[in-house]
FISE-127039 format. One record per residue: x, y, z of N, C-alpha, C, O, CB in turn; residue number from 1. Coordinates in Angstrom, 3 decimals. Glycine has a CB too. Example, Ala and Ser with C-alpha at 12.3 -4.5 7.8 and 13.67 -1.06 7.14 Angstrom:
BEGIN
n.px = 13.190 n.py = -5.690 n.pz = 7.800 ca.px = 12.300 ca.py = -4.500 ca.pz = 7.800 c.px = 13.200 c.py = -3.300 c.pz = 7.800 o.px = 14.236 o.py = -3.319 o.pz = 8.465 cb.px = 11.308 cb.py = -4.473 cb.pz = 9.046 n = 1 .
n.px = 12.850 n.py = -2.250 n.pz = 7.080 ca.px = 13.670 ca.py = -1.060 ca.pz = 7.140 c.px = 12.900 c.py = 0.030 c.pz = 7.870 o.px = 13.409 o.py = 1.138 o.pz = 8.039 cb.px = 14.084 cb.py = -0.598 cb.pz = 5.725 n = 2 .
//
This chain:
BEGIN
n.px = -9.575 n.py = -0.677 n.pz = -0.195 ca.px = -9.259 ca.py = 0.043 ca.pz = -1.410 c.px = -9.536 c.py = -0.886 c.pz = -2.582 o.px = -9.191 o.py = -2.067 o.pz = -2.540 cb.px = -7.782 cb.py = 0.541 cb.pz = -1.412 n = 1 .
n.px = -10.150 n.py = -0.360 n.pz = -3.611 ca.px = -10.442 ca.py = -1.144 ca.pz = -4.807 c.px = -9.165 c.py = -1.395 c.pz = -5.605 o.px = -8.284 o.py = -0.537 o.pz = -5.637 cb.px = -11.488 cb.py = -0.430 cb.pz = -5.680 n = 2 .
n.px = -9.052 n.py = -2.558 n.pz = -6.250 ca.px = -7.842 ca.py = -2.878 ca.pz = -7.008 c.px = -7.476 c.py = -1.829 c.pz = -8.064 o.px = -6.289 o.py = -1.602 o.pz = -8.301 cb.px = -8.015 cb.py = -4.210 cb.pz = -7.676 n = 3 .
n.px = -8.447 n.py = -1.191 n.pz = -8.697 ca.px = -8.130 ca.py = -0.189 ca.pz = -9.716 c.px = -7.511 c.py = 1.075 c.pz = -9.101 o.px = -6.932 o.py = 1.888 o.pz = -9.821 cb.px = -9.394 cb.py = 0.178 cb.pz = -10.500 n = 4 .
n.px = -7.629 n.py = 1.249 n.pz = -7.773 ca.px = -7.040 ca.py = 2.395 ca.pz = -7.087 c.px = -5.604 c.py = 2.138 c.pz = -6.646 o.px = -4.941 o.py = 3.037 o.pz = -6.128 cb.px = -7.878 cb.py = 2.762 cb.pz = -5.889 n = 5 .
n.px = -5.121 n.py = 0.915 n.pz = -6.849 ca.px = -3.754 ca.py = 0.561 ca.pz = -6.455 c.px = -2.811 c.py = 1.012 c.pz = -7.569 o.px = -2.595 o.py = 0.299 o.pz = -8.549 cb.px = -3.613 cb.py = -0.989 cb.pz = -6.182 n = 6 .
n.px = -2.251 n.py = 2.224 n.pz = -7.394 ca.px = -1.414 ca.py = 2.846 ca.pz = -8.413 c.px = -0.036 c.py = 3.111 c.pz = -7.805 o.px = 0.052 o.py = 3.776 o.pz = -6.773 cb.px = -2.062 cb.py = 4.171 cb.pz = -8.950 n = 7 .
n.px = 1.060 n.py = 2.602 n.pz = -8.424 ca.px = 2.396 ca.py = 2.876 ca.pz = -7.896 c.px = 2.625 c.py = 4.385 c.pz = -7.742 o.px = 2.272 o.py = 5.180 o.pz = -8.613 cb.px = 3.471 cb.py = 2.264 cb.pz = -8.817 n = 8 .
n.px = 3.229 n.py = 4.748 n.pz = -6.606 ca.px = 3.506 ca.py = 6.142 ca.pz = -6.291 c.px = 2.439 c.py = 6.787 c.pz = -5.423 o.px = 2.658 o.py = 7.869 o.pz = -4.879 cb.px = 3.654 cb.py = 6.922 cb.pz = -7.551 n = 9 .
n.px = 1.304 n.py = 6.148 n.pz = -5.287 ca.px = 0.209 ca.py = 6.698 ca.pz = -4.487 c.px = 0.466 c.py = 6.469 c.pz = -3.004 o.px = 0.855 o.py = 5.373 o.pz = -2.599 cb.px = -1.135 cb.py = 6.067 cb.pz = -4.898 n = 10 .
n.px = 0.251 n.py = 7.505 n.pz = -2.192 ca.px = 0.376 ca.py = 7.388 ca.pz = -0.743 c.px = -0.883 c.py = 6.734 c.pz = -0.191 o.px = -1.994 o.py = 7.057 o.pz = -0.613 cb.px = 0.613 cb.py = 8.779 cb.pz = -0.084 n = 11 .
n.px = -0.709 n.py = 5.816 n.pz = 0.753 ca.px = -1.831 ca.py = 5.118 ca.pz = 1.359 c.px = -1.602 c.py = 4.961 c.pz = 2.854 o.px = -0.479 o.py = 5.075 o.pz = 3.345 cb.px = -2.039 cb.py = 3.750 cb.pz = 0.699 n = 12 .
n.px = -2.677 n.py = 4.699 n.pz = 3.558 ca.px = -2.600 ca.py = 4.375 ca.pz = 4.974 c.px = -2.901 c.py = 2.890 c.pz = 5.126 o.px = -3.868 o.py = 2.384 o.pz = 4.558 cb.px = -3.590 cb.py = 5.248 cb.pz = 5.819 n = 13 .
n.px = -2.070 n.py = 2.199 n.pz = 5.893 ca.px = -2.234 ca.py = 0.770 ca.pz = 6.117 c.px = -2.886 c.py = 0.593 c.pz = 7.481 o.px = -2.355 o.py = 1.053 o.pz = 8.492 cb.px = -0.861 cb.py = 0.009 cb.pz = 6.033 n = 14 .
n.px = -4.039 n.py = -0.075 n.pz = 7.510 ca.px = -4.756 ca.py = -0.296 ca.pz = 8.768 c.px = -3.828 c.py = -0.888 c.pz = 9.820 o.px = -3.226 o.py = -1.940 o.pz = 9.605 cb.px = -5.964 cb.py = -1.220 cb.pz = 8.547 n = 15 .
n.px = -3.716 n.py = -0.209 n.pz = 10.956 ca.px = -2.930 ca.py = -0.714 ca.pz = 12.069 c.px = -1.427 c.py = -0.611 c.pz = 11.893 o.px = -0.685 o.py = -1.172 o.pz = 12.700 cb.px = -3.282 cb.py = -2.111 cb.pz = 12.308 n = 16 .
n.px = -0.943 n.py = 0.091 n.pz = 10.858 ca.px = 0.501 ca.py = 0.136 ca.pz = 10.627 c.px = 1.017 c.py = 1.557 c.pz = 10.442 o.px = 2.017 o.py = 1.927 o.pz = 11.059 cb.px = 0.856 cb.py = -0.692 cb.pz = 9.413 n = 17 .
n.px = 0.375 n.py = 2.347 n.pz = 9.627 ca.px = 0.840 ca.py = 3.701 ca.pz = 9.337 c.px = 0.712 c.py = 3.987 c.pz = 7.854 o.px = -0.087 o.py = 3.359 o.pz = 7.159 cb.px = 2.295 cb.py = 3.893 cb.pz = 9.796 n = 18 .
n.px = 1.501 n.py = 4.937 n.pz = 7.368 ca.px = 1.434 ca.py = 5.330 ca.pz = 5.961 c.px = 2.613 c.py = 4.777 c.pz = 5.179 o.px = 3.656 o.py = 4.435 o.pz = 5.736 cb.px = 1.391 cb.py = 6.848 cb.pz = 5.831 n = 19 .
n.px = 2.410 n.py = 4.703 n.pz = 3.862 ca.px = 3.464 ca.py = 4.261 ca.pz = 2.966 c.px = 3.119 c.py = 4.636 c.pz = 1.543 o.px = 2.097 o.py = 5.270 o.pz = 1.286 cb.px = 3.689 cb.py = 2.754 cb.pz = 3.085 n = 20 .
n.px = 3.982 n.py = 4.237 n.pz = 0.615 ca.px = 3.803 ca.py = 4.528 ca.pz = -0.805 c.px = 3.751 c.py = 3.220 c.pz = -1.576 o.px = 4.609 o.py = 2.354 o.pz = -1.404 cb.px = 4.943 cb.py = 5.439 cb.pz = -1.341 n = 21 .
n.px = 2.748 n.py = 3.079 n.pz = -2.420 ca.px = 2.627 ca.py = 1.867 ca.pz = -3.231 c.px = 3.797 c.py = 1.797 c.pz = -4.206 o.px = 4.067 o.py = 2.757 o.pz = -4.927 cb.px = 1.269 cb.py = 1.838 cb.pz = -3.995 n = 22 .
n.px = 4.491 n.py = 0.659 n.pz = -4.226 ca.px = 5.597 ca.py = 0.474 ca.pz = -5.168 c.px = 5.329 c.py = -0.639 c.pz = -6.169 o.px = 6.046 o.py = -0.759 o.pz = -7.163 cb.px = 6.873 cb.py = 0.177 cb.pz = -4.415 n = 23 .
n.px = 4.318 n.py = -1.447 n.pz = -5.928 ca.px = 3.997 ca.py = -2.513 ca.pz = -6.873 c.px = 3.036 c.py = -3.495 c.pz = -6.253 o.px = 2.489 o.py = -3.262 o.pz = -5.174 cb.px = 5.260 cb.py = -3.233 cb.pz = -7.332 n = 24 .
n.px = 2.840 n.py = -4.585 n.pz = -6.943 ca.px = 1.952 ca.py = -5.607 ca.pz = -6.422 c.px = 1.858 c.py = -6.778 c.pz = -7.370 o.px = 2.068 o.py = -6.648 o.pz = -8.576 cb.px = 0.578 cb.py = -5.034 cb.pz = -6.163 n = 25 .
n.px = 1.540 n.py = -7.914 n.pz = -6.805 ca.px = 1.342 ca.py = -9.139 ca.pz = -7.572 c.px = 0.177 c.py = -9.891 c.pz = -6.969 o.px = -0.058 o.py = -9.835 o.pz = -5.762 cb.px = 2.627 cb.py = -10.018 cb.pz = -7.588 n = 26 .
n.px = -0.543 n.py = -10.587 n.pz = -7.810 ca.px = -1.632 ca.py = -11.440 ca.pz = -7.356 c.px = -2.590 c.py = -10.660 c.pz = -6.457 o.px = -3.191 o.py = -9.679 o.pz = -6.894 cb.px = -1.080 cb.py = -12.663 cb.pz = -6.613 n = 27 .
n.px = -2.731 n.py = -11.091 n.pz = -5.211 ca.px = -3.684 ca.py = -10.453 ca.pz = -4.317 c.px = -3.017 c.py = -9.634 c.pz = -3.217 o.px = -3.642 o.py = -9.363 o.pz = -2.192 cb.px = -4.567 cb.py = -11.493 cb.pz = -3.700 n = 28 .
n.px = -1.747 n.py = -9.229 n.pz = -3.410 ca.px = -1.043 ca.py = -8.409 ca.pz = -2.430 c.px = -0.449 c.py = -7.181 c.pz = -3.098 o.px = -0.155 o.py = -7.179 o.pz = -4.294 cb.px = 0.057 cb.py = -9.221 cb.pz = -1.732 n = 29 .
n.px = -0.277 n.py = -6.124 n.pz = -2.288 ca.px = 0.304 ca.py = -4.873 ca.pz = -2.751 c.px = 1.577 c.py = -4.632 c.pz = -1.960 o.px = 1.592 o.py = -4.821 o.pz = -0.743 cb.px = -0.697 cb.py = -3.681 cb.pz = -2.596 n = 30 .
n.px = 2.648 n.py = -4.217 n.pz = -2.629 ca.px = 3.900 ca.py = -3.917 ca.pz = -1.945 c.px = 3.945 c.py = -2.423 c.pz = -1.643 o.px = 3.760 o.py = -1.589 o.pz = -2.529 cb.px = 5.130 cb.py = -4.350 cb.pz = -2.802 n = 31 .
n.px = 4.196 n.py = -2.099 n.pz = -0.362 ca.px = 4.189 ca.py = -0.727 ca.pz = 0.113 c.px = 5.554 c.py = -0.394 c.pz = 0.715 o.px = 6.053 o.py = -1.132 o.pz = 1.565 cb.px = 3.058 cb.py = -0.508 cb.pz = 1.151 n = 32 .
n.px = 6.159 n.py = 0.712 n.pz = 0.281 ca.px = 7.393 ca.py = 1.199 ca.pz = 0.893 c.px = 7.004 c.py = 2.013 c.pz = 2.125 o.px = 6.283 o.py = 3.005 o.pz = 2.015 cb.px = 8.244 cb.py = 2.060 cb.pz = -0.121 n = 33 .
n.px = 7.481 n.py = 1.593 n.pz = 3.296 ca.px = 7.176 ca.py = 2.309 ca.pz = 4.528 c.px = 8.365 c.py = 3.134 c.pz = 5.015 o.px = 8.230 o.py = 3.936 o.pz = 5.939 cb.px = 6.749 cb.py = 1.330 cb.pz = 5.606 n = 34 .
n.px = 9.522 n.py = 2.937 n.pz = 4.397 ca.px = 10.713 ca.py = 3.749 ca.pz = 4.634 c.px = 11.602 c.py = 3.570 c.pz = 3.407 o.px = 11.228 o.py = 2.881 o.pz = 2.458 cb.px = 11.465 cb.py = 3.332 cb.pz = 5.975 n = 35 .
n.px = 12.767 n.py = 4.186 n.pz = 3.429 ca.px = 13.665 ca.py = 4.060 ca.pz = 2.272 c.px = 14.231 c.py = 2.653 c.pz = 2.127 o.px = 14.686 o.py = 2.278 o.pz = 1.046 cb.px = 14.805 cb.py = 5.054 cb.pz = 2.387 n = 36 .
n.px = 14.210 n.py = 1.872 n.pz = 3.204 ca.px = 14.823 ca.py = 0.542 ca.pz = 3.169 c.px = 13.880 c.py = -0.600 c.pz = 3.523 o.px = 14.302 o.py = -1.756 o.pz = 3.539 cb.px = 15.978 cb.py = 0.511 cb.pz = 4.097 n = 37 .
n.px = 12.614 n.py = -0.307 n.pz = 3.806 ca.px = 11.691 ca.py = -1.361 ca.pz = 4.230 c.px = 10.397 c.py = -1.312 c.pz = 3.425 o.px = 9.816 o.py = -0.248 o.pz = 3.208 cb.px = 11.384 cb.py = -1.233 cb.pz = 5.729 n = 38 .
n.px = 9.962 n.py = -2.494 n.pz = 2.987 ca.px = 8.660 ca.py = -2.615 ca.pz = 2.325 c.px = 7.836 c.py = -3.663 c.pz = 3.058 o.px = 8.376 o.py = -4.542 o.pz = 3.730 cb.px = 8.822 cb.py = -2.990 cb.pz = 0.816 n = 39 .
n.px = 6.531 n.py = -3.556 n.pz = 2.918 ca.px = 5.620 ca.py = -4.564 ca.pz = 3.468 c.px = 4.660 c.py = -4.968 c.pz = 2.362 o.px = 4.423 o.py = -4.202 o.pz = 1.428 cb.px = 4.843 cb.py = -4.023 cb.pz = 4.726 n = 40 .
n.px = 4.111 n.py = -6.165 n.pz = 2.467 ca.px = 3.112 ca.py = -6.649 ca.pz = 1.499 c.px = 1.795 c.py = -6.815 c.pz = 2.254 o.px = 1.732 o.py = -7.472 o.pz = 3.293 cb.px = 3.563 cb.py = -8.016 cb.pz = 0.816 n = 41 .
n.px = 0.749 n.py = -6.202 n.pz = 1.705 ca.px = -0.566 ca.py = -6.257 ca.pz = 2.345 c.px = -1.641 c.py = -6.520 c.pz = 1.300 o.px = -1.407 o.py = -6.360 o.pz = 0.103 cb.px = -0.863 cb.py = -4.944 cb.pz = 3.106 n = 42 .
n.px = -2.808 n.py = -6.921 n.pz = 1.756 ca.px = -3.956 ca.py = -7.112 ca.pz = 0.873 c.px = -4.593 c.py = -5.741 c.pz = 0.626 o.px = -4.594 o.py = -4.900 o.pz = 1.525 cb.px = -4.996 cb.py = -8.123 cb.pz = 1.494 n = 43 .
n.px = -5.133 n.py = -5.499 n.pz = -0.568 ca.px = -5.717 ca.py = -4.193 ca.pz = -0.893 c.px = -6.794 c.py = -3.727 c.pz = 0.080 o.px = -6.940 o.py = -2.524 o.pz = 0.295 cb.px = -6.296 cb.py = -4.238 cb.pz = -2.265 n = 44 .
n.px = -7.554 n.py = -4.652 n.pz = 0.675 ca.px = -8.610 ca.py = -4.225 ca.pz = 1.589 c.px = -8.071 c.py = -3.624 c.pz = 2.890 o.px = -8.834 o.py = -3.039 o.pz = 3.659 cb.px = -9.504 cb.py = -5.395 cb.pz = 1.909 n = 45 .
n.px = -6.763 n.py = -3.762 n.pz = 3.145 ca.px = -6.132 ca.py = -3.163 ca.pz = 4.333 c.px = -5.663 c.py = -1.740 c.pz = 4.077 o.px = -5.097 o.py = -1.109 o.pz = 4.969 cb.px = -4.953 cb.py = -4.011 cb.pz = 4.787 n = 46 .
n.px = -5.892 n.py = -1.218 n.pz = 2.860 ca.px = -5.405 ca.py = 0.111 ca.pz = 2.493 c.px = -6.531 c.py = 1.121 c.pz = 2.432 o.px = -7.657 o.py = 0.798 o.pz = 2.051 cb.px = -4.686 cb.py = 0.063 cb.pz = 1.159 n = 47 .
n.px = -6.212 n.py = 2.350 n.pz = 2.812 ca.px = -7.119 ca.py = 3.481 ca.pz = 2.710 c.px = -6.330 c.py = 4.678 c.pz = 2.218 o.px = -5.129 o.py = 4.762 o.pz = 2.476 cb.px = -7.808 cb.py = 3.783 cb.pz = 4.070 n = 48 .
n.px = -6.974 n.py = 5.618 n.pz = 1.508 ca.px = -6.278 ca.py = 6.863 ca.pz = 1.165 c.px = -5.904 c.py = 7.584 c.pz = 2.451 o.px = -6.646 o.py = 7.504 o.pz = 3.430 cb.px = -7.161 cb.py = 7.778 cb.pz = 0.254 n = 49 .
n.px = -4.761 n.py = 8.294 n.pz = 2.480 ca.px = -4.391 ca.py = 9.043 ca.pz = 3.695 c.px = -5.397 c.py = 10.164 c.pz = 3.946 o.px = -5.988 o.py = 10.704 o.pz = 3.012 cb.px = -2.953 cb.py = 9.628 cb.pz = 3.568 n = 50 .
n.px = -5.579 n.py = 10.501 n.pz = 5.209 ca.px = -6.526 ca.py = 11.572 ca.pz = 5.561 c.px = -5.860 c.py = 12.919 c.pz = 5.533 o.px = -6.505 o.py = 13.932 o.pz = 5.802 cb.px = -7.130 cb.py = 11.331 cb.pz = 6.935 n = 51 .
//
């Protein structure tokens, strides 16, 4: 996913993990909420729009 496509609130698919919602990001990582209580940090190239 291109950095300009990393928009908070956007649903994304994380390669090898599942789906989540972008909640923010810093530097070269994006923070994704995968549940109401868990977030993960991934590099933008690991993200794809959901199918």
